[in-house]
N, C-alpha and C positions, 0 to 999 in steps of 0.2 A: 698381028692379033689372030686369035683363033675364034672358031665359032663356039667353043666350049664356054659355058658360063664361068665366071670367076667364082672361086670358092673362098670368099672372105667370111668374116663372121656373119654379116647381114645376108650375104648371098647364100651361105650354107643353110641358114635357118629358113630362108625363103624357098630354097630348093627342097628341103626336107618337107615343108608344108605342101609343096606341089606333089611330091612323091606320095605323101600320105593321103592326098585326095584321089589318087588313082585307084582303079579297081585292083583288088588283091593280087590277081594274076599278073599284073603289070609291075607291081612294086618290086619283085625280086630283081627283074632286069634293071630297073632304075637304080636300085641300091647297089647292084653289082657295078654299074657304070660309075656311080659316085665313088664307090670303094676304089676302083681302078684309078680314077682321076686323083683322089687324095693320095693313094700309094705313090703314083708317079711324082706328084708334088713333093711329098715328104722325102722321097729318095732322090729328088733332084734329076730324075730321068724323064724329063719332059721333052717336047718337040723343039725347044730352044737350045738343046745341046748342053744344058748345065749338067754337071755331074762329076 
């Protein structure tokens, strides 16, 4: 298991809610991290070696 939160349907909505509650200056970094996690998941390029 990883320390990264899972990005399922409910997890994604909850994570977006948390990001939206952050100060504007912190949102860009949070969205960039989420984008990278989603990209890795969709491309199968995660730490589990799928690909």
